[in-house]
C-alpha positions, 0 to 999 in steps of 0.5 A, a space after each residue: 499499499 503506497 503512502 503519499 505522505 507519512 501515515 496516509 495511504 494513497 487509497 484514502 485520498 480523494 477529491 469531490 466536486 461539490 455544488 456550493 449554496 454558500 451566499 459568498 459564492 456565485 450561483 452555480 459555483 462548484 468547488 473541489 474538496 480534498 478528503 481523507 476517506 476510508 469508504 472504499 477500503 471498508 467497501 473492499 473489505 465487505 464491511 458496513 460501517 456502524 457510523 461515520 467520524 466527520 473530522 474537521 481541522 483548524 488553522 493552519 493544519 489540514 486533514 493530515 491532522 486526523 490520519 491516526 484515526 484512519 490508521 487506527 480503524 485499519 489496524 484494529 479492523 473496526 467498522 467505522 468510516 472516517 471522513 477528514 476534510 480539507 476546508 475550502 481555501 485550506 489543505 488541498 481543497 480549491 482556493 475559492 478567491 473569496 473571504 469565507 466567514 464562520 457561517 460560510 464555513 459551516 454551510 460549506 460543510 453542509 454542502 459537502 455532507 449533502 454531496 456525500 449523501 452522508 447518512 447517520 449516525 455521525 460523530 463530529 470531530 473538531 480541533 481549533 477553529 474546526 471545532 467551532 465549525 464542527 459544532 455549527 454543522 452538528 446544530 444544523 443536522 441533529 437528525 444525523 448527529 450521534 456524538 461530539 468530540 472536541 480537541 483544543 478549541 474555543 466556542 466563545 472568547 467573550 470575557 476572555 483575553 485574546 490569546 497573545 499568539 493570536 493577538 499578534 497574528 491578527 495585528 494589522 501590522 503583522 497579519 499580512 506578513 505573518 500569515 500569508 506573505 511568509 510561512 511564519 504562522 504555520 511554523 509558529 503553530 508547528 513548533 507547539 508540538 510536544 514532542 517536536 514534530 519530526 521533520 517529515 511530518 512538519 514537511 507534510 503539514 507545510 505541503 499545502 501552503 508552499 506559496 503565499 497564494 496557497 496561504 490565503 485561507 490561513 490569513 483569512 482564518 485569522 482575520 475571521 476570529 470574532 473576538 470583538 462584539 461588532 465582528 461580522 462573524 460574532 452572531 454566528 459564533 453566538 449562535 453556536 456557543 449558545 446552541 450547544 447548551 441544548 446538545 444532549 448527545 454524548 460529548 468527549 473533550 480531549 485537551 492538551 493543557 500546555 496550549 498557549 492558544 486555548 488554555 484550560 479556561 476555554 476547556 472550563 467554558 466548554 464543560 460549563 456549556 456541555 456539562 455531561 461531557 466526558 473529559 480527559 486532560 493530557 498532562 504535558 500535551 499542547 495545542 496540537 494534541 493529535 500529534 502530541 498524544 494518541 487520541 485515536 484509542 481513546 476516541 474509539 474506546 469512548 464510542 464503544 463505552 459512552 452509552 454504559 452507565 457509570 456504576 462500575 465500582 459502587 456497591 449496593 450498600 450506598 442506599 444508607 445515607 446520613 449527610 456529612 453534617 448530620 452530627 454537627 446539626 444534632 449538636 447545636 446546643 452542645 458546648 463541649 469541645 469540638 475542634 482545637 488548634 495548637 498553634 496558634 491556639 484556638 478552640 471551638 465548641 460544637 455549638 460554636 463550630 456549627 454557628 461558624 459553619 452556617 455563617 460562612 455558608 451563608 457568606 459564601 452563598 452571597 458571593 455566588 458559591 452554590 451547588 456544583 461550584 468548585 472551591 479550592 481550599 489552600 488552607 492548612 488543617 485546623 479550625 479554618 479548614 474544617 469550617 470551610 469544608 463543612 460550609 462548602 458541603 452545606 451549600 453543595 459546593 465541591 471542595 478541591 483539596 490539593 496538598 501543598 506537599 505536591 510542590 508548587 509545580 504539582 500543586 499548580 497543575 492540580 488546581 488548573 486541572 480541577 478548574 475551581 471557580 473560587 480559591 480560598 487560601 492563606 497569604 502564601 497560596 494567594 501569592 502563588 495564585 497571583 503570580 502563577 495565574 491559578 483560576 478562581 475568585 480569590 478569598 483570603 483567610 486573613 485580613 490584608 492591607 489594602 495595597 496587598 489585597 489589590 496586589 494579590 487580587 483578593 476579592 473577599 476575606 473570611 471575616 467579611 463572609 462570616 460577618 455577611 453571613 451572620 446578619 439577621 437577614 442572612 441568618 434566616 436564610 434556609 440552605 437546601 440540603 445537598 443532593 446525596 449523589 452530587 459531587 462533593 469533593 475533588 481530592 488529589 492523589 500524592 503524585 507518587 506514580 505520575 502527576 497527581 490525579 483528582 478523585 471525585 467523591 459524591 456526598 454519599 461516598 464521603 458519608 460512606 467513608 465516614 461510616 466504614 471508618 466508624 464501623 471498622 474502628 468503633 469511632 463514635 461521638 465522644 472520641 478524641 482524635 489527633 489528626 496527624 495525617 491530613 486526609 483525616 482532617 475532614 472527618 472528625 466532626 462528621 464522626 462526632 469526634 473532638 479533633 486536634 491537629 498537632 503543631 507540625 507542617 502537615 505538608 511534610 509529615 516528617 516534621 511531626 515530633 513526639 512532643 508535638 504529638 503527645 501535646 496534641 493528645 494531652 490537649 483533648 485527652 485523645 483516644 485515637 491518633 492518625 499518623 503517616 509512617 514517615 511522621 511516626 518514624 520521626 516521632 520515634 526518633 525524637 521520643 527521647 525528648 518526652 517528659 513523664 507527663 507527655 508519655 502519660 498522655 500517649 499512654 491514654 491513646 487506645 487506637 493508633 492508625 497509620 496509613 499511606 505506606 506499609 510500616 515494618 514490624 520492628 517500627 510498629 513494635 517501637 510505636 506500640 511501646 510508645 502507646 502501650 494501651 493502643 491497638 495499633 492498626 495499619 489500614 491499606 488504602 488509597 485516595 480512591 478508597 480509604 480504607 480497603 483492608 485493615 490489620 493490627 500488630 498482632 495480625 502482622 505477627 501472626 501472618 509472619 513473612 511472605 511474598 509482600 506486605 500483609 495488609 489484612 482483611 477487607 474492612 466493613 463493606 469492602 470486597 477484594 479480588 485479584 486479576 491474575 497477571 499475564 505473561 506480559 505483566 498486564 492483568 487479566 479481566 477476571 476477578 479471582 478470590 483464589 488464594 496464592 494468585 498474584 495479580 492486580 488488586 481489585 476493590 469495591 465498596 460504598 466508599 470507592 471514588 465516583 470517578 477520576 476528575 477530567 481523566 476519562 481515559 484513566 477512569 475507563 481503565 480503572 473500571 474496565 473490569 465491570 463492578 470493580 475498581 482497579 487499584 494499580 497495586 499488585 498482590 495476592 490473597 492467602 488461604 486465610 483471606 488476608 491480602 498481601 501487597 507486592 508492589 505496583 503493577 508498573 513496578 513489575 519486572 519483566 524477566 526472562 522467567 516471567 513477571 516478578 514482583 519486587 517487595 519480597 526481594 526488597 524485604 530480604 535485602 532490608 534484612 541484611 545488616 547495615 542496610 536501609 530501605 531498598 528498591 528492586 527495579 528492572 533494567 533492560 527491554 520487557 521480557 529480558 529485564 535484569 533485576 537491579 537492587 538500589 538501597 540505602 545503608 546504615 550509616 548513610 552512603 555519602 554518594 551513589 555508587 556500586 555496593 561494596 563486594 561484601 555488601 553486594 554478596 550478602 544482598 544477593 544471597 538474602 534475595 536469592 532465597 525469594 527466587 530472584 537473581 540480582 544482577 547489580 546492587 547500587 547504594 544511594 544516600 537517599 531513595 527518592 520518595 513521594 512528597 505527601 507521605 515521604 515514604 512511597 519510593 519512586 521506582 520508576 525514576 530509580 529504573 531510569 536512573 539505574 539504566 543510565 548509571 549502569 550504562 557508564 559515565 558519571 554516577 549521580 544521585 537519583 
């Protein structure tokens, strides 16, 4: 099969003479269109298409942009027709000699589809200004329309600043030279690809525009951008942008957020107009999304799945619902302590907390916060954050909680991805919002001087909202109860396995999480808890428990000292402590500084929970000595489902050693299964409860997340086994029904002997005298990977290097007992870990580092 351009078969390229009914053309005018069309190929194979994808490019590309869709259909033998058009004056279609505006181009497309005698169902696929034109066609042909797919486009610039690139290109002094006389506009657009276009691909995109005469359409497209109210194309744009609000067909929005032309604010506008749309943001991708990423696979997967109801990971027990604010509402006259801050000192009774929450809710309501509105909370755990969380839940607003521990880059990425309408923060967060252009109307936790307030773009303060919400008129306002199945929160993962993902919970699912914790650990009203683990900050009032946040930097768990923990426990006579493994490690490291009174306070604790990463038994033994009366539990879970299983210290001792970390049995209401590993390291599609089968861990429970936020592809993968959430973790069930975690699916080594999980080998290495934490990674091509052991030493190594011969021999011998043969042993001063937990080892980064290190050259720290 002959290619006329890289990735385009000659058989797909065709021309068609189309009679024009567009007003700018003289009566009887006929234009020659160029298309990429697989109709003949399908017919030759005897395939009747089940639908047609009508693909419309933007400026200054052509139908070549959609070649991956035709190739995907061919390679996977799918029954879809793909028609990718070259708009008139663009690509290899005729140059008409007249200026064609938006309405003309919509009409042109209708002329083409009429000549093609295109029958439904039709899925429109558009990019850039082709997105608007495809939507215009969709509105004119509802009888044919089945689906809408859009990539990086905008339907209305009203109220938005024109992107700098387009502003420059449309300037009268630049426009003719930049868009027609030279190929500057094309080259600039092509340079937006991530990664850069291959030379032959760049030449293919340039090929229809080799002369100024061939670039007339490029220039006219830019001139037709209706960014002023009196622009001739503004009425057509208004009609399309308002008309799509009435579209009820399934819609898919695929987005490259590194787009300097159509940024995330245009995506947010599309979501506002098409609230039912499935959305996926490809982090790191930009304007030329179909070049940056594989869009063909998700488009055809979505076309297959978009009619399915998303109930995959929910359990039937969701029916029992008690609102998150129920406990608070029942204790309006209770003057006992509800919440306490250590530094600075502040406390509220249940009655005071309820009053503050309601006043905040009414104040927020007066500035537009209401059901479905997203509110980003950049506030440290404590009374302020607790009050804001419950005020937003009261209003049915959606709290967006992105941990500052993600770092500035990760935090900004998370905030832009979630697209909040409001951003509430402390001074440091507001500075970041101002200078990094994070979205949302800014609200300050603190009162600010006028000049600083103006500099940071702050519109309101918490005290102003409290005052407004406490007036007699506002206090009489009745706030309707939130819809139990509406979105309640977007919580972000730690980012330890890639960019942090937003996880959406409904009100019902948050309540199920609360109920699971209450039932599993007998947490009831009257409990007093120390929340040294940020995710639990929102659960205290919902459980009816008095809660306190210790004096620590919650974004850095290792800052929790034994004294800070003890002081917090003493302040509320704590019965329960939540703390991460990294926090507990530092507590133990500073335990010798405890006074007798502080040790007494810790001795009153009867439950200690530590989640976020597995904890070695010797460390738990030392924790138990610090809280001698406490039942020490290490629940296993994730942001998507917390908790999943539970085990206590006696249970860990009874389980003994094995292949992985024993994390116990499912918690109240949860079920766990295993999807066995295939030879290539992928997981099968069948949930198994058989013992000693290693595979991906599956879970279902009432408190499993609703979905990943604006990550349709990720969500589709996570629910691809009906009825289950795929965790991405690997493990097995033993004969007693206990779950053992053996690592992450992405960390499985693909050796000549088949898939191998890393945790057992790591534990064996850590048993060698003089070693610290260890990570086993695979180096080399899949199927032939060699096992490389990277580890810390005690005392810590000063620099990264191959292990000494003596240490390497001891480690190899210890690991050999697990059935793993280690090819190399490397030592490092410190293993890279995630920011939130300071304990999840970044094995992917270590694998890349080990590959470079073993290739020779200077050895740097990972």
